[in-house]
C-alpha positions as CSV (number, residue, x, y, z in Angstrom):
1,X,116.8,51.1,114.4
2,X,114.9,54.4,114.2
3,X,116.5,57.4,115.7
4,X,115.0,58.7,118.9
5,X,115.7,62.3,117.7
6,X,113.7,64.5,115.3
7,X,114.2,68.1,114.1
8,X,110.9,69.8,113.8
9,X,109.3,73.2,113.6
10,X,106.1,72.0,115.3
11,X,105.4,70.5,118.8
12,X,104.9,66.8,118.9
13,X,104.6,66.0,122.6
14,X,102.8,67.2,125.7
15,X,106.0,68.0,127.7
16,X,108.6,70.7,127.0
17,X,112.3,71.0,128.0
18,X,113.4,74.6,128.4
19,X,116.7,76.2,129.4
20,X,116.3,79.1,131.8
21,X,118.9,81.6,133.0
22,X,119.1,83.8,136.1
23,X,117.9,86.8,134.1
24,X,114.7,85.3,132.7
25,X,113.3,83.1,135.6
26,X,109.7,82.4,134.9
27,X,108.7,80.7,138.1
28,X,109.8,81.0,141.7
29,X,109.6,77.2,142.1
30,X,112.5,76.6,139.7
31,X,115.5,75.3,141.6
32,X,118.4,77.8,141.2
33,X,121.2,75.2,140.9
34,X,123.2,75.0,137.7
35,X,122.0,72.2,135.4
36,X,119.3,71.2,137.8
37,X,115.9,70.2,136.3
38,X,112.6,71.3,137.8
39,X,109.3,69.9,136.5
40,X,106.4,72.4,136.7
41,X,103.3,70.2,136.2
42,X,101.0,73.1,135.5
43,X,103.1,74.3,132.7
44,X,104.0,70.8,131.4
45,X,107.6,71.9,131.3
46,X,111.0,70.7,132.5
47,X,113.0,73.8,133.3
48,X,116.8,73.4,133.3
49,X,118.6,76.2,135.3
50,X,121.6,77.4,133.3
51,X,122.9,80.1,135.7
52,X,124.2,83.3,134.3
53,X,123.4,84.3,130.7
54,X,126.1,83.2,128.2
55,X,127.7,80.9,130.8
56,X,126.9,77.7,128.9
57,X,129.6,76.7,126.4
58,X,129.1,74.2,123.6
59,X,131.1,71.6,125.5
60,X,129.0,72.4,128.6
61,X,125.8,71.9,126.5
62,X,127.0,68.5,125.4
63,X,127.8,67.4,129.0
64,X,124.4,68.8,130.2
65,X,122.4,66.6,127.8
66,X,124.5,63.5,128.3
67,X,123.9,63.8,132.1
68,X,120.2,64.5,131.7
69,X,119.7,61.3,129.6
70,X,122.1,59.1,131.5
71,X,120.4,60.0,134.8
72,X,117.0,59.4,133.3
73,X,115.8,62.8,134.5
74,X,113.2,62.9,131.8
75,X,110.6,60.1,131.8
76,X,108.4,61.0,128.8
77,X,108.7,62.1,125.2
78,X,109.6,65.7,125.1
79,X,109.9,68.8,122.9
80,X,113.3,70.5,123.4
81,X,113.1,74.3,122.8
82,X,116.4,74.8,121.1
83,X,116.4,78.6,121.3
84,X,116.4,78.4,125.1
85,X,119.8,76.7,125.0
86,X,121.5,79.2,122.7
87,X,123.7,82.2,123.6
88,X,126.8,84.0,122.3
89,X,128.8,80.8,122.7
90,X,126.1,78.5,121.1
91,X,124.3,79.6,118.0
92,X,121.1,77.8,117.0
93,X,122.6,75.5,114.4
94,X,125.5,74.4,116.6
95,X,123.0,73.8,119.5
96,X,120.9,71.5,117.3
97,X,124.0,69.6,116.3
98,X,125.4,69.4,119.8
99,X,122.2,68.2,121.4
100,X,121.4,65.7,118.6
101,X,124.9,64.2,119.0
102,X,124.7,64.1,122.8
103,X,121.4,62.3,122.8
104,X,122.6,59.6,120.4
105,X,125.8,59.3,122.6
106,X,124.0,59.0,125.9
107,X,121.1,56.9,124.6
108,X,123.5,54.1,123.5
109,X,123.2,51.0,125.7
110,X,126.7,50.6,127.1
111,X,128.5,47.3,126.8
112,X,127.9,45.1,129.8
113,X,128.2,41.5,130.9
114,X,126.0,41.9,134.0
115,X,123.4,39.1,134.3
116,X,120.8,41.8,135.0
117,X,120.9,45.4,133.8
118,X,118.4,48.1,134.7
119,X,115.5,48.6,132.3
120,X,115.9,51.8,130.2
121,X,112.8,53.9,129.3
122,X,112.5,54.5,125.6
123,X,112.0,58.3,125.1
124,X,111.7,60.3,122.0
125,X,113.1,63.8,121.6
126,X,111.8,66.5,119.3
127,X,114.3,69.3,118.6
128,X,111.9,72.2,118.3
129,X,113.4,74.9,116.1
130,X,112.9,76.8,112.9
131,X,116.6,76.6,112.2
132,X,118.7,73.9,110.5
133,X,121.9,72.0,111.2
134,X,125.2,73.7,110.2
135,X,125.9,73.4,106.5
136,X,129.0,71.2,107.2
137,X,127.0,68.3,108.6
138,X,123.6,66.5,108.2
139,X,121.3,64.2,110.0
140,X,122.6,61.3,108.0
141,X,126.2,62.2,109.0
142,X,125.3,62.5,112.7
143,X,123.4,59.2,112.8
144,X,126.0,57.3,110.8
145,X,129.1,58.6,112.7
146,X,127.2,58.1,116.0
147,X,126.5,54.4,115.0
148,X,130.3,53.8,114.5
149,X,131.4,56.0,117.4
150,X,129.2,53.9,119.7
151,X,130.5,50.7,118.2
152,X,134.1,51.9,118.9
153,X,133.1,52.5,122.5
154,X,131.8,49.0,122.8
155,X,135.1,47.6,121.5
156,X,137.0,49.8,124.0
157,X,134.9,48.5,126.9
158,X,135.3,44.8,126.1
159,X,137.6,42.9,128.6
160,X,141.0,41.8,127.3
161,X,140.2,38.1,127.7
162,X,137.4,38.5,125.3
163,X,138.8,41.1,122.8
164,X,142.2,40.0,121.6
165,X,143.7,40.7,118.1
166,X,141.9,38.0,116.2
167,X,138.5,38.9,117.7
168,X,139.0,42.6,117.2
169,X,139.7,42.0,113.5
170,X,136.7,39.8,113.2
171,X,134.4,42.5,114.7
172,X,135.7,45.1,112.2
173,X,135.3,42.7,109.2
174,X,131.8,41.8,110.2
175,X,130.8,45.5,110.7
176,X,132.2,46.4,107.2
177,X,130.0,43.9,105.3
178,X,127.8,45.6,102.7
179,X,129.6,48.9,102.7
180,X,130.3,49.9,99.0
181,X,133.8,50.5,97.7
182,X,135.4,49.3,101.0
183,X,137.9,46.5,101.0
184,X,138.9,44.7,104.2
185,X,142.2,42.8,104.5
186,X,143.2,41.0,107.6
187,X,147.0,40.2,107.9
188,X,147.8,37.1,110.0
189,X,151.1,36.4,111.7
190,X,152.6,34.7,108.6
191,X,151.7,37.7,106.4
192,X,153.1,40.1,109.0
193,X,156.4,38.1,109.0
194,X,156.5,38.1,105.2
195,X,156.3,41.9,105.3
196,X,159.1,42.2,107.8
197,X,156.9,44.1,110.3
198,X,159.4,43.1,112.9
199,X,158.7,45.9,115.4
200,X,155.1,44.6,115.7
201,X,156.4,41.1,116.0
202,X,158.8,42.1,118.8
203,X,155.9,43.6,120.8
204,X,153.9,40.4,120.2
205,X,156.7,38.0,121.0
206,X,155.5,36.9,124.5
207,X,151.8,36.7,123.7
208,X,150.0,33.4,123.1
209,X,147.6,35.4,120.8
210,X,148.9,36.0,117.4
211,X,149.0,39.6,116.1
212,X,146.7,41.0,113.4
213,X,146.8,44.0,111.1
214,X,143.4,45.2,109.9
215,X,143.6,47.1,106.6
216,X,140.6,49.0,105.2
217,X,140.9,50.6,101.8
218,X,138.3,52.9,100.2
219,X,138.3,54.6,96.9
220,X,135.5,57.2,97.0
221,X,137.3,59.7,94.8
222,X,138.7,57.9,91.7
223,X,139.4,61.2,89.9
224,X,142.1,61.9,92.6
225,X,143.3,58.4,92.9
226,X,146.8,59.5,93.7
227,X,145.6,61.4,96.8
228,X,145.3,58.8,99.6
229,X,144.9,59.5,103.3
230,X,146.7,57.0,105.6
231,X,144.9,56.5,108.9
232,X,147.0,54.4,111.4
233,X,145.8,53.3,114.9
234,X,147.5,51.7,117.8
235,X,145.9,48.4,118.8
236,X,147.5,47.0,122.0
237,X,144.6,44.9,123.3
238,X,146.4,44.7,126.7
239,X,149.6,46.4,127.8
240,X,151.6,44.9,130.7
241,X,154.6,46.9,129.8
242,X,156.5,43.7,128.9
243,X,159.8,43.3,130.8
244,X,159.6,47.0,131.6
245,X,156.7,45.9,133.7
246,X,154.1,48.4,134.8
247,X,153.4,48.8,138.6
248,X,150.1,47.1,139.5
249,X,148.2,50.4,139.9
250,X,149.0,51.3,136.3
251,X,147.9,48.0,134.9
252,X,144.2,48.9,135.3
253,X,142.9,50.6,132.2
254,X,145.4,48.9,129.8
255,X,142.6,47.2,127.9
256,X,142.0,50.7,126.5
257,X,145.4,50.7,124.8
258,X,143.7,49.6,121.6
259,X,141.6,52.8,121.4
260,X,143.5,54.3,118.5
261,X,142.7,51.2,116.4
262,X,139.1,51.2,117.4
263,X,138.7,54.9,116.5
264,X,140.6,54.7,113.2
265,X,138.7,51.7,112.0
266,X,135.3,53.0,112.9
267,X,136.0,56.5,111.5
268,X,136.9,54.7,108.2
269,X,133.8,52.6,108.3
270,X,131.6,55.7,108.9
271,X,133.2,57.6,106.1
272,X,132.8,54.7,103.7
273,X,129.2,54.2,104.7
274,X,128.5,57.9,104.1
275,X,130.0,57.5,100.7
276,X,132.4,60.4,101.2
277,X,134.4,61.6,98.3
278,X,137.8,60.6,99.6
279,X,140.4,57.9,99.3
280,X,142.0,56.3,102.3
281,X,143.9,53.3,103.7
282,X,143.2,52.6,107.4
283,X,145.7,50.4,109.2
284,X,145.2,49.0,112.7
285,X,148.2,47.1,114.3
286,X,146.9,44.7,116.9
287,X,148.8,42.8,119.5
288,X,149.0,42.3,123.3
289,X,152.2,43.4,125.1
290,X,152.8,40.5,127.5
291,X,155.7,39.2,129.5
292,X,157.2,35.7,129.2
293,X,160.0,33.5,128.0
294,X,159.9,34.7,124.4
295,X,159.4,38.4,125.4
296,X,161.6,41.0,123.8
297,X,164.4,42.1,126.2
298,X,165.4,45.6,127.0
299,X,168.3,46.7,124.7
300,X,167.2,44.3,122.0
301,X,167.7,45.7,118.5
302,X,165.1,45.0,115.8
303,X,164.9,46.0,112.2
304,X,161.7,47.8,111.2
305,X,159.7,47.2,108.1
306,X,161.2,50.3,106.5
307,X,164.7,49.1,107.2
308,X,165.7,51.3,110.2
309,X,167.1,49.5,113.2
310,X,165.6,50.3,116.6
311,X,167.1,49.7,120.0
312,X,164.2,48.9,122.4
313,X,165.4,50.5,125.6
314,X,161.9,50.4,127.2
315,X,159.5,47.6,126.3
316,X,156.6,49.7,127.8
317,X,157.2,52.2,124.9
318,X,155.7,49.6,122.6
319,X,153.0,51.6,120.9
320,X,155.4,53.7,118.8
321,X,157.0,50.4,117.6
322,X,153.8,48.9,116.2
323,X,152.8,52.3,114.7
324,X,156.1,52.6,112.9
325,X,155.4,49.4,111.0
326,X,151.8,50.4,110.5
327,X,152.8,53.8,109.0
328,X,155.4,52.1,106.7
329,X,152.6,49.7,105.5
330,X,150.3,52.6,104.8
331,X,153.0,54.4,102.8
332,X,154.7,51.6,100.9
333,X,151.7,49.2,100.4
334,X,148.8,51.6,100.5
335,X,150.6,54.5,98.7
336,X,149.4,57.0,101.4
337,X,150.3,60.6,100.6
338,X,149.7,61.9,104.1
339,X,149.4,60.3,107.5
340,X,147.0,60.8,110.5
341,X,147.8,58.5,113.4
342,X,146.0,58.0,116.7
343,X,147.3,56.4,119.8
344,X,147.0,56.2,123.6
345,X,150.8,56.8,123.6
346,X,152.1,58.7,126.6
347,X,151.1,59.4,130.2
348,X,153.1,62.6,129.8
349,X,150.3,64.1,127.6
350,X,148.0,63.9,130.7
351,X,150.5,66.1,132.6
352,X,150.5,68.7,129.8
353,X,146.8,68.7,128.8
354,X,144.8,66.8,131.4
355,X,141.9,64.5,130.2
356,X,140.0,67.1,128.3
357,X,142.3,67.9,125.3
358,X,144.1,65.7,122.8
359,X,147.7,66.5,122.0
360,X,148.4,67.1,118.3
361,X,151.9,66.9,116.7
362,X,152.5,67.7,113.1
363,X,155.2,68.5,110.5
364,X,152.7,70.2,108.2
365,X,150.8,73.4,109.1
366,X,148.1,72.9,106.4
367,X,147.3,69.4,107.6
368,X,147.1,70.5,111.2
369,X,145.0,73.6,110.4
370,X,142.5,71.6,108.3
371,X,142.2,69.1,111.1
372,X,141.7,71.9,113.6
373,X,138.8,73.2,111.6
374,X,137.2,69.8,111.6
375,X,137.8,69.4,115.3
376,X,136.1,72.8,115.9
377,X,133.1,71.8,113.8
378,X,132.9,68.4,115.7
379,X,133.4,70.2,119.1
380,X,136.4,68.1,120.1
381,X,139.3,69.9,121.6
382,X,142.9,69.4,120.4
383,X,146.1,71.4,121.2
384,X,149.2,71.6,119.0
385,X,152.4,70.4,120.8
386,X,156.0,70.7,119.5
387,X,158.5,68.3,118.1
388,X,161.7,70.0,119.0
389,X,165.1,69.2,117.3
390,X,166.3,68.0,120.7
391,X,163.5,65.4,120.7
392,X,164.7,64.2,117.3
393,X,168.3,64.1,118.6
394,X,167.3,62.1,121.6
395,X,165.7,59.3,119.7
396,X,168.8,59.1,117.5
397,X,171.1,58.7,120.5
398,X,171.6,55.0,120.3
399,X,175.3,54.0,120.0
400,X,174.5,50.9,117.9
401,X,171.1,51.4,116.2
402,X,169.5,54.0,113.9
403,X,167.0,54.9,116.6
404,X,166.1,54.3,120.3
405,X,162.5,54.0,121.2
406,X,163.0,56.2,124.2
407,X,165.4,59.1,125.0
408,X,167.9,59.3,127.9
409,X,166.1,62.5,129.0
410,X,162.9,61.6,131.0
411,X,161.3,65.0,130.2
412,X,159.3,65.9,127.1
413,X,158.1,62.3,126.7
414,X,155.1,63.1,124.4
415,X,157.2,65.1,122.0
416,X,160.0,62.5,122.0
417,X,157.4,59.8,121.2
418,X,156.1,61.9,118.3
419,X,159.6,62.5,117.1
420,X,160.2,58.7,116.9
421,X,157.0,58.1,114.9
422,X,157.8,61.0,112.6
423,X,161.0,59.1,111.6
424,X,158.9,56.6,109.7
425,X,156.7,59.1,107.8
426,X,159.2,59.4,104.9
427,X,158.7,63.2,104.6
428,X,155.0,62.8,104.1
429,X,152.6,65.3,105.8
430,X,152.0,63.8,109.2
431,X,149.7,64.4,112.2
432,X,150.1,62.4,115.4
433,X,147.2,62.5,117.9
434,X,148.0,61.4,121.5
435,X,144.7,60.4,123.0
436,X,146.1,58.9,126.2
437,X,144.1,61.4,128.2
438,X,140.9,61.6,126.2
439,X,140.3,58.1,124.8
440,X,138.5,56.8,127.9
441,X,137.3,58.0,131.3
442,X,135.4,56.6,134.3
443,X,136.2,53.1,133.1
444,X,134.4,53.6,129.8
445,X,135.5,54.3,126.2
446,X,134.9,57.7,124.8
447,X,135.8,57.1,121.1
448,X,137.2,60.6,120.9
449,X,137.9,62.1,117.5
450,X,135.6,59.7,115.4
451,X,133.5,62.8,114.6
452,X,136.5,64.9,113.8
453,X,138.1,62.3,111.5
454,X,134.8,61.9,109.6
455,X,134.4,65.7,109.3
456,X,138.0,66.0,108.2
457,X,137.5,63.4,105.4
458,X,134.3,65.2,104.4
459,X,135.9,68.6,104.3
460,X,139.1,67.6,102.5
461,X,137.7,66.0,99.4
């Protein structure tokens, strides 16, 4: 499918889209309400009122264009005057990137099972500028990562009776076909049992759907074959909480508990399709967390794949269990030399950072700083959070097992969860990204950090 976006130095269409600020109003008919569009027929121009000069941030610019396209405020092909949307917070190159990405994001036809959906007008956008994209990205990168970002959103949006572990794995396997140097391995329940991935099996125990582990391996940098990035994603296709049952009002949205797996898999697919000079193993641990006669009981003790025993004192703290086995697989079977892991892990991160920043936890400054650079380039916000020695002590507080999956202290839940996961990283550089607040919103998947993960893999060759 052709992209609806072009970057061009020349006008292509009759209509223009221009940003206008309070200080440079050109027409008294322009509605002076922030982000409001006014069409002046005589000038063949849509004017977007931006308020005070330098008020518009890069994040605000992205939101502006997503809303313009979703609300179908433009009904004809249009030239977008990039310079009119730049200021001290948005240079020309960043504005091109931000608007391009926003258009491909908003133009995607969202997953739906409605018998009738509204017709969408096909519109073309010409980014009118004499400048170029930032040197760290390209049109090919934007289009490819947008393709997989939007596919991740579709997976997130699928209902849990349609998207369960086997089907998720099939979707990824199908999407991977034809991508060079990429190997796809799907582990079924028997293979998972043979590997002693017992924490994953404990979470799966009450489900009538078998678990799956999706493994994507890619060797794009054979000269550095001993440098392998491990990407690990939480794939709980529905989370009831198990015997630590969630209240009914917290059950809604639990189909999105597989977001980490969707994001990790699609970031890996995008990086491989772009032919990035990197090596990785991506591991997605997939199961439901159900309740039933075979369900794991509170205070059960289970031996993990890496040999540590875990006392499961809360069956609703299940994500960290499947991730522990996934990280062990990435290190011991995939020979990963560093780990980046994504998960909708704790409600506590929403208390700390709201739904607009991802919490980041790391034992390695260089890994975090390099990822922060990629996040800045991708315009996705992360914030570093601590793993305190008291968090580590808390998850080692079990009287009869090596670890407890929760602490006795109800505070600092996000840091305690990160401390638990860190116990399985075998002293490798490790970055945990808690996307519980940013993975989805308004009942739709956001596929947060796909862009950042691709950019990180591109930067860190």
